[in-house]
N, C-alpha and C positions, 0 to 999 in steps of 0.2 A: 480472408485468415485462414492460416493454415489448419488442416483437420489430419493429428493420425490414428493409428489404432485405438480404440475405444474412446469414452466418451470428453475425456481432453481434448482442449482446441488449443491452437500455438500462434504465436506471431515474432515477431522478429523488432530489436533494436538496434542500429546501426553501431557497425562495432563489434557484435558479439555475432560471433559463426556457431551459434548455436538455435534451436526453436526454442520457446522462451513459453511454458503454460499460462492460459488466460487466466488460470489460478493461482495466485502466489499464497503460500503459508508462509505466517509469521512463524517465531521462535522465541515471542517472550515468555513462552508456556514451558520452553525448556529448562531441564535442569540437573546440574551435576549431583545430584542427592537423589536423585529420581532417572538416572541413566537407563533402565530397562523400559521406563515408561518412556521416554524420551524417546529411546533409541525405534521402540516398536512405536511410536506414531509418525517419526520421520522414515520407516520403514511402509506402512501403508501410505502414507500420498506420496510416495514417490512409487510404487505399483501399481497406482492410480493415474501415472502420471503426471503427478507433479512435479517437477525438476526443476521449480525456481522457490528459492525460499527468500526473505526479507529479514535479514540482522540490521544489529547496529551496534558501537562502539559500546553505548550505554546503558544497552537491555542486561539485565540483571550481573550489572559493573563488570560487564566483560565476559560471565559463563555463560551466555546462550552461545554467543560465539564457538567459547571451547567447547558446549557439548554439538553442536552442528559441527566442526573441524574432525572431533572424535568421528564421529559418526561416518563421517567421508571421506576418514583415512581406513576405520576399521572395513567398511565395506568396500571400499577402493573403486569409486565412483566417481571421482572428482572431475572429470572432462564432459561425463554426462550431466554434469548439473548447473546450473544457473544461481549464482552467489550475486545475493543484491546485500549489501551492507552498508552504512551511514557513517558518518564521522562529526567533528566540527560540531555538537551540539552544548549549546551552554552550558556553566557550571553553577555554583550559588552562589560562586564570584565574580564571574568576567561571561561576556561573548566570547567566542571563540571560534569564529568564523575569520580564521587569519592563516597565512602560510604555511607558518610552523606548526597549526594545531591541527589544520590539516594534515599533513605529512605525518605528525605523531600519531596521528589517531588511526590513520591507514597502515604507518607499521607493524602498531598493536594488533590492527584486524588482520592483516596478515600472518603472524604469529599464530595469536590465539585460531586462526581458523587454519590454520597447519597449508598455506596454500602460499606460491607467488606469485598470485594475482588476485584480482576480484573482475568478475564479469563486471556488474553497474555498480561504479561507487556513488553515493548520493549524500551531498551535504546536509545533514541532520535540520540547523537551522538556517537562516540569513541573517544578517546582520547590514540593515541595508543603509545604515552608516558607515561602511566599507567600501573602498569604491571597487567593482569587478574585476579590470585589470590586472592585481597583483593572485586571484584567488582564481579569475582564466588560467594566468600563466604557470601559477601551480598545479594545477590538474593536468596542465597538457604535460610538463613534466616527468607524472608519473604516468602519464599512458607512454608517451615517449621512452619512459624506463620499464613498459613492460608491466607495470605494476596493476594496473587495471585498465578494461577494454574500452570502455565507456562511462562516461561520467554525466551525472544531475543534480537535480534540485528536491527537496523535501521542505515542503511548507517554505517555497517560495514562491512570490506571485508573479505571474505570466509576463507583466510589465518589467520587471526584473529579470528573467529568464531574456525576455526579446534584449534588453540595455547588455546581458553577457554574452549575448551572441553577435549584436555587433559590434562589440569591442572584439571579439575570435575572428571574426569576417572582415576586418580592418585590419588584423594582426597574421593573417594566413593562418589560427590557429583551430583546435578541434572545438566544434560548441557542444552546449546542452543539449542532450540527446535524449535525456528524460525525463518525469516533472512527477512530485509524488504528494497531490495534496490531499487534503481532506473530501471527500463525496460518497453521498448516499442520499436514499430519499428522502433519512431521517436528516431535519437541518440541523446546525452545529447553535443553538439560542447562546449558548457558554462555549467559549473555547477551553477544553478539560485542560489542556497545558496551555501555559503563554508561548507568543508567536507564532499559532497555529496559523495557515493558512486554507481556508478550507471555499471550495468553490460548487457548491451546494445553495438551491433554494434562490428563489428569485435574485438573492445580489449576486449568485455566482453566474447570473447570465453572459455577462463579457467574457468572462475567465471560459467559461465552457463552448463560446462559439468562439475564441483563437485555439482551442484545443481542437474544434471538430475542421477548422478550416489547416490548422499546420499539420495535423494528424501526427504531432510529437506522441509517443506512446507515455501512459497515463499511469501512473500504479497507485492508485487511491488508498487511503489506508482509513480504517473503521468504517468499511463498505455498510455493515450490516451492524455499527452506528452501536459498536461500543456493546453488545447484546439487545439492545433496546428492541430488536423486531423478532427476540428468541421467545416472546410470550410472557418471560416473568413476571414483567412491568404491567401494572396497571395503572389504572387513575386513583385507584383505592390503597395500593399499599406501599405508595413508594417511601414511607416513615419507616418501614420494616428494613430497607438496603442499610446497612451498617458499613460491610466492608470498603475499602480501598476504591476499586475497579467499579463494584455498582453503586458508589455513593455519587462516583464521575459520572455514571451515565445518567443517574438521575438527574446533578445538577447540568448537563451539557443537553441531552436530550429528552427530557420526560417534561415537555411542554403541552397542552393543548394540542396547536398547530400539529405537532408530531401524533398525537395520540391519535389524529383524524386519521394521518395518514398510514395510521396502522391498524384503524377501522377498518381501512380502505384494501387493504392490502392483505386481512384476515376471510376480505368477501373477496374478491379476488381469488384469493387462495382456494378456498373453497369450492368455490365456480373451477375450477382447470383444477382440484387432487394433488395441489402442489400445498407445501407447507408457507407460512410466512417468511423465512428467509429465506426461500427460492423465489419471492416473489421479490422480495426487494432485491434481491442480488442481480435478478434478471432484470428489473428497472434501471441497474447501472450497466449492467452490460446491453443493453439497448438502445443505449445512446449514440448519436452518431460519434462515439471518438475512439481513437484508439486503446483500447482499457486491458488492462489488466487487473481487477482489483485484488487488495491485500486480505487476506483472510484468517481469522486465529483459530484452526480448529483445535479442538481437544482430542478430538479421535478419528481413525482413519473413516471411520463409519458418517461424520461429521463433514469430514471433505469429500464423501461419495455423494453426499444429497445435495453439496452445494454444486458440485460437478453438474450436476442434472439441472441446474439453473441455465447451463452453458445453450441447452438445445430449446430453451424456453424463449418463444416471440412473443414479444407485447407490441398490441397497435398501438399509433399515433393517441386515439382514446385514450387507452387504458394509461398510456402514460401521465398524459394531462390530466387523467380522472384523480391518478393514485398522488399527484404532487402539489395537488391541488389548484390547478389553472384552469379546473375546469367541475364544473358538479353536476353534468350530466353521466350519468354512469351508465358506462358500454354493454 
């Protein structure tokens, strides 16, 4: 793991000739209606060493990419920043993992981001009914054209990534080099959106073993479980949450097995002088994985607190106790 000045740590992705911050700031909270606040957040994250930002064609119907692009242009720092963006998300009418839709979404994103290339381009969803060959070929065409530097899948199973990379190897093409599934201390009991792929909990053990062996860069989303580890959600107050994202958290994560994990994270946080989110993030960071968690901080202070989790070491016993594999409190 690379370490540059400050608390931030950095890693690498094949094809990207820049250091990539181990914590990746999301962009879904950016808004052109609040440009001053949005720019202030991006400035604060960048000042703390967060040089990598996760966007998507569908976020804010394109508004989030546009704000990020305007900020990059205003600050003149495109070459210092790593852009991850995603395309081929389904719409209300159909799945869109096709060469046409990948290409269309990519060109939209390039225009919105005011850049001529994307550092890491991820397919936002998979469609397992579609053969991998044309997908891999299309992504290679964009890579050869200089429009992307590296590519991978978001919400792709590791088996499907293996299939794509076997095709790439057999045809002398570049493979998927990154993956972005859900991964958190909290297990997703119900998926928040259709066709999500999670590698959390006991059911994700096989996928995690493959990623640990391959050391493929992982960019797990909702590593803090959509706010579940904020402390706002308790067993008693779940009916009080009515807004969209809060209701989504209740539906996906607010179950007894996760409250037991939350209870243990709270105890460990108290012992170590940490916050609960820092413990939950440290759980992800201490896995034997090449991991770059995605975080959705709404302030520079929140991002700074998350950065402190990079220095937290958890023992194997603490990890097993946190995720309920052991009842022996360390």
